[in-house]
Structure formats: structure tokens, C-alpha cells
C-alpha positions, 0 to 999 in steps of 0.5 A: 296685332296684340295691344298691350298695357303695362303696369310697372313699365319702368321696372325690370320686367316692364323694360324687358316687355318693351324690349319684346314689343320693340323686337316685334313692332308688326305684332305688338302695339303698346297702348298704355303704360303705368309706373311708380315714380320714375317719371323721366323714364316713363316720358322716354318710353312714351316718346318711343312707343306713343301709347294712348294713356300713361299714369304715375303712382304719385302726384309729384311724379304725375306733375313731372310726367305732364311737364316732361310730355309737354316739353317733348311735344307729346301733349296728345298722350293722355295722362290718367289720374295719379295713384290707384285710379290711374293704375285702374284706368291703364288696366281697363283701357278699351284698346288693350287686349293684354294687361301685363302686371309687372308692378311690385308690391300690392298696389295692383290688386284692384287694377288687376281685378278691374282688368279681369272684369273688363275681360282683358287677358292677364300676363302676370308677373306680380306674385302678390296678386295670387299669393294674397288674392288667389281665390278672388282672382281665379274665381273672377277670371273663371266668371269672365272667361279671362286667361291668366298667363304666368310670366314668372319663368317657373310658372311660364315653364309649367304652362308650356309643359302643360299646353294641350295636356289634360290635368288628370295626367299630372302627378306633380309639378316641380319648380326649380330654384337657383338656390340663391347666393347662400345655398352652400353656407352654414348656419353660422355663415348665414348669421353673418351675411350682409344685405350687399351679399344677399343682393348678389344673385348668381343667375338673375338680375332682379329688384332688391326685394325679389333678390332677397326672397331668392336668397331666403327661398321665400321666392320659391315659397310664394311660387308654390302658392301661385302654382296652387292657384294658377294650375289648380294643383294641391300643395302636396303635389308641388315640389321644389328642386335646387337647380343652380344653373337655371337652365331647366325652368320647371318640370311636370311629372306625369302619371306614368313617370315621364317628366316634361321640362322646359329649358331656355336661356336665362332671360325674362324676355322669353317668358314675356314674349310667350305670354304676348304671343300665346297660343302662337310662337314667335321667333325671339331676338335671343341667342339659342340655348347651347346645351353643350356649352352649359355644362352639367345640370345639377339638382338637389333638394332644398335644405329646409332647416337652413331656409325655413321660409319654404316650409312657412309658405306650405304652412300658410297654404295648409292653414286658414285662407288669411295666412298667405296674406299674412305671410306675404305682408310679414315677409315684405316688412322683414325683408325691408328691415334686413335691408335697413340693417335692423335685423339679421338674415336668419331673423327674416323667417323668425319674424314671419313665423311669429306673425303667422302664429299670432294670426291663426285666429284671423278672419277669412278674407272674402274680398279685396277690402278684407284682404287689405285689412289683414295685410295692414294688421300683419304689416303693423305686427311685423314692424313691432317684431322687427323693431324688437329683439327677434331670436 
């Protein structure tokens, strides 16, 4: 029996994870749930799965959660303190074997580090954890003998391709990208796209921020940074290919030229289940991949001129250790500004690049507190740039 605690249980990844738990009641027990502000959703999840501990991000949501549990006769379920303390409590719950980090944003940094120090296996679906604090997290995992299992479909695919294989055999990793909804648009057309257009992802149904990141290719840039930490591979050995069908989730090229690929249906329940079951394989309540019905599988190189966010990620990895933190913070601000109509789509990478240029002399972060300080500076600077005219 795998005992699971979920950080971000009411988001899309969290809900998919609970679907996996529901499909395998004899193998998965949900012992802890933490969410942002959707207290009604968490009450319903608590009623269905009866975890030992639940938590909310804000005092208002916490009060609503307590009231909702009481109204349904679930007073025996413990409610942790609101905010960061509650997140850490769920992440370090003694009963939990695996902590799934499915929360968005940077709130889970301290909670994931606490889970590692409590020797929990980490199922990681949150990009910010490794983009911002890769060195800190990987060193802590090494020190405590903790496995970090990727849930992102691309890194999960790489993990599957590498299973049982010596890393000395690897020539390069190839992350695939759908290319987003704008891969065939000209520069002039990109200048005119609206947030509603960018939120129409052709393959995956995701949250707003990650959907915009997919449209700019920043999502793939962040994944390059993640791959560097997850697999200990230098950035020059991590490539990206556009693959619109999203059937091949990623590939590994070996020294002899052989390429190992992982293919599967486009459903996040598959990589989540892999992280829960590893090193075993379980049957999945999903339709099998029908290659004959999938049609041709296309691959092409990304257009780095039209989509400069990818190169910005490589630039961040090549620079001081603070730059990935700056990249991530500036991107979050720029995406929010685009969604609010404050800047145009092509101005997203412009804001990020200018914040990175201003940060080149920043100090090196050696702790989460140092990372937080750089993050705050970068966000403030990006807000100033987004508020002005960015060309």
C-alpha cells in the first residue's frame, strides 16, 4: 500500500492523482491533502478519501474548510494550520510514504524541502521547485537518500527511458513539445494574439499560467532546467523538438545512436500512476495507445527567433546560479501582465530578458531564504517593466 499526501489536491494534477487513487483503492491510500482556496472542493475530497490531515492556504479558506467538515460530520479529520505551516504539516505527515507536489507557484519550496528532510519520496509536478532551487533540492535528496520522481509527462518519459540504464550511455535527452497554439503564426500574427487565443492549447487541458508558457515555449525552457537537475545532464545535452501530436512524450539518444522513446496517450494520470507505482507497473484505467489511429508523427526544430523564451532558459542555465530564479519570477509576472491585457504576447520574453540583464551581478543563492530574496527582487523589477512601455 502506497500512502500518499498531495500538495495542491484541488488543481488539475491533484484531481488526476485522486482519480489514480480511486482506480487503485487496494494500492493507494490518501492520507493528507492540502489546497489553495477551494475549500468546498477539499471538503468533498476529504469526504471521499478520509485523509488524516488537511490544510488550506488562507485563514478564510481554512475557516470554510472547518465549517464544511463539521457540517458533514467529518470533525475527526485534523485540519492543520493555514498557509505555509499547514503545507509543511501535510508534506511531513508521518503516515505518508509519497508526497505529490502538484501545487502551482513557489509556495511549496519549503514544504518539499521539509518532506525531503523527513525522507519522503517526492513525486514532483511543480516546475518551480527545481527551476528555482534545483541545487538545494538535489543535494538534500542525495543527503537523505530520497528519490525525486518526475510527474511532468516529458521528464516522466525520460525517467522511464533511463530505467535500469547507466547514465554513461547517454548522448542526449530530447524533450518533445506540442509547440502550443501559435507554432505556425508569423511575427505579425503573434503580435496580435489575445489571452483567449493563447489559452486554447491544442493537446493538453492545463491551468492558465502553464498554458501560456506552452504558447511561448517557456514551459519547455523550464523543463530543460528541470532536466539538468533531475538527470544530472549538462544543458548542451538536452534538446527540444516540436511534436504536435504529443504521442512521443520524450526520448533518450544513446552513445551508439539508438533512440529510446516513451509513447502514450495524452493523459496525466499515466505519469502520475507511474510515480505512485514505481518501480512496479500497474494496469491503468485508460484506453491503450492506438498508433494506427494516431496518424503520422511529426517532428521539427523549434523556431527560436519567434519564440525566444527557450533560449532565455538556456541562457539562465549558462549564467550565475541566480538567473533561473530571476527567469522564473520575471516570467510569472510577464504572463500575469499578458493575461491582464497590460502587455502584448511578444513582450513576455522582452520583460524576462530585461530583468535577466539587470540581474547579472546578483548574488549567488545558497539557501531558500536567499532564493526568496532574489525572487522578490526579480518580481518587483518585472512589475516595473511590465507597467511601462516594453518594446
